[in-house]
N, C-alpha and C positions, 0 to 999 in steps of 0.2 A: 646428345645420344647417350643412352645408358649402355655401358659395356661391362658385361659380367665375365669376360674372358681375359686371360693373361696376354693374348697376342696384341701387338700394337699395329694399327693401321693409320697412316697419316690421313686425317680428315680434310676433305675439301671444304673451304670456307665460303666459296662464292660460286654462283652459277648452278644451273640444273641441267642434267644430261639424262634424257629419256625419263620424263616425269612419270611418277606412279599415280597420276591423277589427271583429270581434265577440268575444264573451267566451270564456274558457277552457273551460267545460264542453262547448261545441259541439265543440271539437277533441278533447276527451277521449272524448266519446260516439262520434265518428267513428272514432277509433283503436280503441275497444273493439269496434266492429262488425267489425273486421278479425280477430277471433279466432273460430274455428269454434265454433258453438253457445254464443255468449256473449250475455248480456243486459246491456246497460249499465244502470246504476242511478244516478239523480240523488238525492243526499242533500241534500234541501231541499224546497221547496214544489212542488206540482203545476204551478203556473204556469211555473216555470223549465223543468221537464222538457218541458212542452207546447211552449214556445217553441223549445227546442233541436231537438226532434223535427220541428216544423213547418219550421224553417229548412232542415234536412237533407233533408226530404221534398220541399220545393219545388226544391231544387238537383238532386237525383238522380231525381226523379219515381218514387220507390219508397217503399213504407211503411217507416218507421223505428220499430223497436220499442225501448222502454226503460221501466223502472219507476221509481217515485219513493217517497221516504220520507214524502211527504205531510205536511209540517210543518203544525201548527196553531199557534194563539196559545200554547198550553201548551208546545209543543216549542221555540218561539222564546224562551221564558223559561227553561225548565228543561233544555234540550238535547235533541238528537235521538237519543240512544243507544237508548232503548226503541223508537223508530220504526224504526231501522235493524235491530235484532235481529228485530223482528216482520217487517220486509220480507224479510230473508234467509230466514226460515222459510217465509214465504208464497210467495216467488218460486220456490224449489226444489220446493215441494209442488205448485204450480199449473202453472208453466211448464216446469220440469225442464231448465234449461240446464246445460251442463257447467261454465260459468264465469259468475260474476257480477262485473262490473267497476264498482266504486263510485267516483264522482267527487263532489266537494263543490261547493256553491254559495256565494254570498257570505254567505247567512244562517248556514249551518252553520260556515263559516270564522270569521265574526264571533263566534259563540257560543264557538267553540274546541273543538268536538267532537274527541275523541281517537279517530280511526278505527281505528288498529291495535289498541288495547285493546278497543274495542267489537266488532270482528270476531273477536278471539280468544275473546270471551265468548259469541259467537253459536252457534246450533245449525246446523252445516254438515254435510249428509249425507256419508257416506263416498264418496270418489271425486270429490266436487265441490270447486270452488275459488272463493274470493272474493279478489279483488285490489282495490287502491284507489290513487287518486292525489288529492293535494290540488290543487284547481283554483279558487282564489278569483277570482271574476269581476272584481274591482276591480284586478287586477294583470295585466300581460301582455296576451295576446290568445288567440284560438283556436289559434294556432300554439304558444303556450306550453302550453296545455292538452293538445294532441296530444302534444307532447314529454314532458310529465309522465306521461301515461298509458302511453306506450311505455316510459318508464323504469320505471314500475310493473310492467310485464310482466317486465322483466329482474329487478327486485328480488324478485318473488314466484316466478318460474317458471324462469329460466335456471339451469342447473346444469352443472358440468364433471365428468362422470363417467368420462372417459377420460384416460389419461396422455398419449396422442398425439392431437393435433388431427386431425379429419377433413379430407379434401380437399373442403371445401364452404365456401360463402360465405354470410354473413348479409347480407341486403339490407334496409335500413330505407328505404322509398321516400319518406317525408315526406308532407305533406298534399297528395296529388294524387288525381285521379279514378281509379276502377277501370280505365278504359280505359288510363290511363298504366301502372298496375301490370301489366296484361296485356301491354303492349308491352315493359316491362322484363323480364318473365318469358320472353317470346318470344326476346328477344335472348340471354338466358342459356341457354335451351334450344338455340338455334342454335349457340352457342359450345361446347355440351357440358359446361357447368359445373353441378355439383350445388349447389343453393341452398336457403336458407330465407328467404322474405320475411315480415317481420312489421312492422306488421300488414298484412293483405292483404284488402281489401274487394271484390276481384273475385269474382263469384259470390255476393255478399251484397247489395249495393245496385244491382247491375245484373242481377239474376237474371231468367231467362226467364219468360214467361207460359205456364204449363202447364195451367191450369184447376183446379189444386189448390193451396190456400194452405199454405205451409210457414213456420212462425214462424222456424225456423232453417234457412236455405238451405245448400246443400252447400259454399259457399265459406268462406274464412277460414283462418287459420293454426291448426293443431291444437295441443292441449296438448302432445302428444309432440314436435312440431316446436319449440315454444317452449322446452321443457326442453332440447332438443338444441342450441339456439343456443350454449350454453356450450362445446360440443365443436367448433365451427367454427374453421377456420384464420384467418379474417379477417372483420371486419364492415365493409361499405361503407355509409356513411351518405350518402344523397343529399339534400344541403341541410343546412347546419350548424344552422340555427335549429330546424327540426322534428325532425331525426334525430340530431344530434351528441351530445346529452346521454346518450341511451340507449346509443350506441356506446361512449362513455367509461365509462359505468357497467358495461357488459359486460366491458370491459377490467379494471376494478378487481375485479369479482366473479369472473370466470372466466378472466382472462388471454387474452382474445381480442383480437388486434390490431385497432385501429380505423383506418379510413381515411375521412376526411371530404372529400367532393368536392361540386361543384355539382350541382344537379338537372340531368339531362342534356337540357336544352332548347337547341336550336341545334347547329350543327356542331362548335364547339370543345368544348362541354361533353359532347356525345355521344362525341367522340373521346377525351376525358379518361376517361370511364367505361369505354370499351372497352380503352384502354391500361392502366388499373388492373387490369382482369380479366386481360389478357395477362400483365402482370408478376407477378401473384400466383399464376397457375395455369399459366403456360407453355403457353398455347394460341395458335393462329393465328387471325387474323380470317377467318371463313368467306367464301367468294365471295358468298354471299347478302347479307351486310352490306356488303361492299365495293361491290357493285353499287348498293345503296341509297344509299351515300354518294356514289358517282359521279353518280347521278341527281339528288341534292340539289345538288351542285356545278353540274351542268348547268342546273338550274332557276334557281339563284342568278345564274348568268352571263346566262342568257337574259332574265331579268326585272330585271336590275340597274338599268335606267333607270327602273323604277317607284319605286324606293326611294331612289336616291342623293340625298343632301342634304335629305331630308324631315325636318322637325322633329317629334319625338314626345314626348308626355307619357305616363308609365307609372306605375301604382300597383298595390298589392296586397300579397300575402304576400312576405316578404323573400327566401326561397329562389327563388321564381318570378321575382321582379323582378330579382334579381341575374343569373340565367342569361339572362333575356329581354333585359336591357340589353346583355349581351355579344353576343347574337345580332343585335340591331338594329344594333350597331356593325359587325358583320361584313357586314351588308347595305349599309353606307354611309349609314345613317340617323343622325340626330342626336337622341338622347334627352336633351333639354335640361331636362326636369322629371321627376325620379325620386323617388318617395315610397312609404313603407310606414307603415302604422298600428301595426305591431308595435313596441313599445318595447324597450329593453335588457332582456334576460331573465336575465343572470347565469348561474349554473349552471356545469357542468363545462367548458364551452367558454370561459367568461370573456367572453361577449359584452358589449360596451358599445354605446351608441348610435353612437359613433364608428366602430365596425367596419363596419357597413353603409355608412355614409357614406364611410368611407375606401376600402372595396373598390370601390364604384361610382365614387367620385370618381377613383380611380386609373385605372380603365378609361377614363373620359372624358378624363382628362389625356393618357393614352397615345394616344388617338385624335384629340387636338387639338380636343375638343368642350367648349365652355363651358356648364355647366349647373348647376342647383340639385338637391341631393340631401338628403333628410331622412328620418330614422327617427322614429317616434312622431308623425307628422304627421296631418293630417285633410284631408278633401276640400274644405272651405271654403278652406283655405290653397292647395291645388292649383289651385282655381278662380281665386284671386287671381293666382297665378303666370301662368296661361294668359292672363288678361286683360291682364297687363302685357307678356307676350311670347307671342303666339299660336303655335299649333302646327298641323301638317298632319294629325296623327293622335293619337287618344287610345286607350290600351290599359288595360283594367282590368276589374273585375267589374261586375255589373249597375248598381250605384249611380253609375257614371260616366256613365250615359245622360243624367242631368240636366245635367251640365256639357256633354256633347256637343250636346245639344239647344239649350242656352242660347247656346253659342258657335258652333253650326253646324259641328261638327268630325266627320269620319269616325271611327267608333268600332268597335274590335274587342274583343269580350268574352273575357276570359281570367281564370282563377283562381276563387276562391270568395268569395261565392256568385254563381251565375248563375241568376236566378229567372225571367227573362222569355224564355228560350229553352230548347229541349229537345235531346236527343241528344248534347250536348257531353260528358257524362260517359262515354259509350261510346267516344269517339274520342280517341286520344292526341295530346298535344303534345310528348311526350318522344321521344328517339331521332331517327334520320334520317327515319322516316316521319312523326313528329310535326312535325318542322321543315318538311317539305313542306306539311303541312296549315296551319301557321302562315303560310307564304309565300302560300298561296292566300287565306287570310282577310285578310291585310294588303293584298295586291295588289287583291283585289276591292273592299275598302273604299275604297282610293284611286282605283281606276278608276271606281267608281260615282259618286264625287264629281266626277271629271273629266268623265264623261259628262253629269252633271247641269249642270255649269257650261257645257259646250259647248252644251247644249240651251237654257239660259237666254240665252246669247249669241246664238244663232240667232234666238230669239224677239225679242230686242231689235232685231236687224237687220231683221226683217220688219216690226216696228212702225215 
């Protein structure tokens, strides 16, 4: 843990209390849903698959389809190879997806099932594809699982079939909502840049109500597009933790140049995204986006007094937290407690726990803000920090509401999962439009608290 403050808090050395993350298979399942006509498959028990589907369904308010190898006691002892082969045969016969994306659970990982060998020996219909990712629940987080499944897409599907790279960009959006993916695609379309986004859950977990059930909605990245990613000029990974590994894997396999930047949350990160596109494709910023940026700057100026000097605690997924911390600093706020539950993940990027802490710590140092920063932390620890040094605002997923209620702090819901609110997955937080929405959310939370305090004070005066 990086600690820039003089206060001493005895650090717990073992155990996790109220984790600020969930397990790998949820991230892998969400990534797989971003492939067109893909059925995610949980290689483990039915209970694991049901939990992961339920968690995603509650966040997106949309039915999440997935199949399971349905381990029994026998599978737990002798391995799940027979179960997976039977599952592959049944899934294609009954549900007829184009792709079956297999991820593992702790049970199959502990047994040591050899998925590549099992898949090679399975009956896969002609024209159909089975991909896999190893996602042990006892390591990493849902962000690790998302990263592993996207890397699996590259391993199985990406090919370089052309000598000259196409004038197109691969966009790996990271673990964000479909509304964010739609906004990123809108920006690319406005700039006139040809792109392949993978995975792409827009049109899948935010599909419209038509009166007719479709197991495989029209959204998602197609198999043809995934194969064509190896012919793109450059891959832009939005967020190093969720997207970086796949970008580097695509470089190794197909010699596509990787560019790892922040998730475009806030004005600086959005500027960085647009500048990266300008530099790679020699395009100008369209007037439409320039106008949006000007509107954002105007709003930031008009409402600066709402934010200046306010102390903030923020937790969640590392890519979101890093970009959001930068945005808070640009608003003149002081993020004094910054925490992610995602631990060091290793991989092609070479992440260590110190990287998250170092990156955020450097931001705070440059802004002259003293704060605590920690990777692989939990919400019990965050609550301890807040009790020792109170804040004016808490930002994070649904589970932060218990801290907000206990300490009477204004609370802005951001990230995954958000289980006690709706519509959020349709509305972006990325780009200039997303930054405007974040400003409204933060401003309203602080002003509601100010109005309530003023009302309480008036009541005391009357009494």
